[in-house]
N, C-alpha and C positions, 0 to 999 in steps of 0.2 A: 504494500500499499504506499510506503514512503517513496518508492520508485515513481509511482504514478503522481503523487504530489509534487515530487521534485521536477518532473517532466513538465507539468502544468505550469509550475512556478517559472520554469525556464523559458516558457512561451508566453505567459501572461505579463511578466515584467517588461520585456521588450515591447509587447503589444501596448502596454499602457504608456510607456515612455514615447512610443511613436504616436499614439493617439494624442498625448499631451502636446507634442510639437504641431500636429495637425490642428488641434483646437487653438493654440496660441497663434497660429498662422491665420486662422479664420477670424479670430478676435482682432488681430492687428489690421486685416483687410477690412473689416467691419467698421473699425474706427476711421480709417482713412476714407471709406466710402461715405459715412455719415458726415464727416467734415467736408468732403468735396460737394455732397448734395446741398449743404447749407450755404454754398458759395462764399465761403469765409475769405476775407482778405488775410494778409500775413499779419494778423494780430496775435494776441497772447493766446487766444483759444486755438487757432489754427497751428501755432507753433507747438502747443501743448499735445494736440492730436498727433502730430508728426513725431514729436519726442516720445509719446507713448508707444507708438508703432515701432520705432527704432528700438527701444528698450525691450519690447515683447519679442521682436526678432532676434535681439542679442540673447535673450533667455532661451528662445527656441534653438538657437545655434549651440548653446551650452549643453541642453538637454540632448540634443541630436548627437553632439560629440560623445557624450557619455554613453548613450545607448551603443553607439559603434564602436567604442573602446571595449565595452563589456560583452557584446553579443556579436555573433557572426552577421556580416552584412547581407548574406543570403537569407537570413532569418528576419532582419529588421526592415530591410529596404522594401520588401513586398507589401509591409503594412502601411507604407505611405499611399497605396492605392485605395485606402479607406477614405482618403480625401474626397473621392467621388461621390460615395453615398452620403457623406456629411454635407457636401455641397448641394446635392439633390434635396435633402431635407431641408436645408436653409432656404434654397429657392423656393420650395413649396410653402414654407413658413412665411416667406416674404410676399406670398400671393402670385407667384409666377405659375404659368400653365406648365404642367409636367405631362409629357406624352408616354405612352406604354412602352415605346422603344427605350426611352430613358430609364424607366424602371427596369425593364428586362436586362439592358446592358449593365446597369448598376448591380443588379442581382448576380450576374455572371462574374463580374469583378469581385464582389464580396465572396462568392463561392471559391473563386481561384485563390484568393487571399487566405481563406480558412483551410483549403487543401494544402497550400504551401506551408502555412503556419503550424498547423496541427497534425499534418501527416508525417511520415518518417522523415527525419531530418539528420544528416550526417555531421553537420557542423557543431562545434563544441563551444560553450561560453568561455571567454577568457577570464 
């Protein structure tokens, strides 16, 4: 039983780290999107939005580096494809029309990531 727990922990931690980087990327993009839609001039609020996005992307860079130092690239990098389902959900939440082809394609991406992440894996954590 400990071997199964260890295997899941070896897959869930990198998944969590990569999902964190994807979430940070989405938040930074959202901040810049909101700032751009408000047609802000280069005042304090606009500068604050840009600074927040830069800080968030710096944090994303650090988390990304940690994940890739600790886990094999062949395990962590496919998790970045989870960006697509998250963007689709965000698009739906913002009221954009979603086609069945987008849903089907996103499901295929998610299935592929699940197969790569939770199937047999030869790489070892460092």
